[in-house]
C-alpha positions as CSV (number, residue, x, y, z in Angstrom):
1,N,21.9,-0.7,-16.5
2,N,23.8,0.9,-13.7
3,F,21.7,-0.5,-10.9
4,G,23.4,-3.9,-10.4
5,S,21.9,-7.2,-11.1
6,L,18.6,-8.3,-9.5
7,S,19.8,-11.9,-9.9
8,N,22.6,-11.2,-7.4
9,L,20.1,-10.5,-4.6
10,S,19.9,-12.9,-1.7
11,W,16.1,-12.9,-1.9
12,N,14.3,-15.6,-3.8
13,Q,10.7,-16.6,-4.6
14,E,10.4,-18.9,-1.6
15,N,10.8,-15.9,0.7
16,N,7.9,-13.5,1.3
17,L,8.1,-9.7,1.2
18,G,8.6,-9.6,4.9
19,S,12.0,-11.1,4.3
20,L,13.0,-8.0,2.4
21,R,13.7,-6.2,5.6
22,N,16.6,-8.7,6.1
23,L,18.4,-7.7,2.9
24,P,21.6,-5.8,3.3
25,G,21.4,-2.0,2.6
26,T,23.0,-2.2,-0.8
27,Q,20.6,-4.8,-2.0
28,K,17.6,-2.7,-0.8
29,T,19.1,0.2,-2.7
30,I,19.3,-1.8,-5.9
31,L,15.7,-2.9,-5.5
32,A,14.5,0.7,-4.7
33,V,16.3,2.2,-7.7
34,Y,15.1,-0.6,-10.0
35,Y,11.5,-0.2,-9.1
36,S,11.6,3.6,-9.0
37,N,12.8,3.5,-12.6
38,N,9.8,1.4,-13.8
39,K,6.7,3.0,-15.2
40,V,3.8,2.6,-12.7
41,I,0.5,1.6,-14.2
42,P,-2.1,2.5,-11.7
43,A,-4.8,0.0,-10.8
44,S,-8.5,0.8,-11.1
45,G,-11.3,-0.3,-8.9
46,D,-15.1,-0.9,-9.1
47,I,-16.7,2.5,-9.5
48,E,-19.8,1.7,-7.5
49,K,-17.8,0.4,-4.5
50,A,-15.6,3.5,-4.8
51,K,-18.6,5.8,-4.6
52,Q,-19.7,4.1,-1.3
53,A,-16.2,4.6,0.2
54,A,-15.8,8.3,-0.8
55,P,-17.4,9.8,2.4
56,H,-15.2,7.6,4.7
57,Y,-12.1,8.5,2.7
58,N,-12.9,12.2,2.7
59,N,-13.6,12.2,6.4
60,V,-10.8,10.0,7.7
61,C,-8.1,8.9,5.2
62,I,-7.7,12.3,3.6
63,K,-6.1,13.7,6.8
64,C,-2.9,11.7,6.2
65,H,-3.0,10.5,2.7
66,G,-4.3,13.6,1.1
67,A,-7.2,14.3,-1.3
68,N,-5.5,12.5,-4.2
69,G,-3.9,9.8,-2.1
70,K,-0.4,11.1,-2.7
71,G,0.4,11.2,1.0
72,E,1.1,14.1,3.2
73,A,4.6,14.6,4.8
74,G,5.7,11.3,6.2
75,Y,2.6,9.3,5.1
76,A,2.2,6.7,2.4
77,R,1.3,7.4,-1.2
78,I,-1.7,5.1,-1.8
79,A,-3.1,6.5,-5.0
80,G,-3.6,3.8,-7.7
81,Q,-2.7,0.9,-5.4
82,R,-4.0,-2.5,-6.4
83,P,-7.3,-3.3,-4.6
84,D,-6.0,-6.7,-3.4
85,Y,-3.0,-5.1,-1.8
86,V,-5.0,-2.4,-0.1
87,I,-7.5,-5.0,1.2
88,N,-4.7,-7.2,2.6
89,T,-3.0,-4.3,4.2
90,L,-6.1,-2.8,5.8
91,K,-7.1,-6.2,7.2
92,A,-3.5,-6.7,8.5
93,F,-3.8,-3.3,10.4
94,R,-7.3,-4.2,11.6
95,S,-6.1,-7.6,13.0
96,H,-2.9,-6.0,14.6
97,N,-0.7,-8.3,12.5
98,P,2.8,-8.0,13.9
99,D,4.2,-7.7,10.4
100,R,2.1,-4.6,9.8
101,R,2.1,-2.4,12.9
102,N,1.0,1.2,12.9
103,G,-1.0,2.6,15.8
104,F,-2.9,5.1,13.8
105,M,-3.9,2.6,11.1
106,E,-4.8,0.0,13.7
107,T,-7.2,2.5,15.3
108,Y,-8.7,3.7,12.0
109,T,-9.3,0.2,10.7
110,S,-10.5,-1.4,13.9
111,N,-14.2,-0.9,13.2
112,L,-14.2,-1.3,9.4
113,T,-16.1,-4.2,8.0
114,D,-14.8,-6.4,5.2
115,K,-17.2,-4.6,2.8
116,Q,-16.0,-1.2,3.9
117,I,-12.4,-2.3,3.3
118,E,-13.3,-3.6,-0.2
119,N,-15.0,-0.3,-1.0
120,L,-12.0,1.7,0.3
121,A,-9.7,-0.4,-1.8
122,A,-11.8,0.4,-4.9
123,Y,-11.7,4.1,-4.1
124,I,-8.0,4.2,-3.5
125,A,-7.3,2.2,-6.7
126,N,-9.1,5.0,-8.6
127,L,-7.1,7.9,-7.1
128,R,-4.6,9.5,-9.3
């Protein structure tokens, strides 16, 4: 392909995803192009958990992420995200993890229980 070789990246499996921010710009571009050219297979979540989260999503999350989770201007597309990723991300916001800082998300997640986070993750995974 024309995207360069992923094997030439200075990132390896011992590093975590936080280390990606230290990659030079050209290597970030190679990764971005590579992943943007791959077919995305959306995740799916537990339907019963998703039903419980619908009112919260439609009252709070919809304002920035949109009805279908595709993200409004400047906000993340979350539709079809893997539940485990959403759970970890929301918990990181809730705990003010320095690797995952966002004032809005920290405020919105501050009072969520683990169960509510799991339910939201299921709801988000089912968005298309």
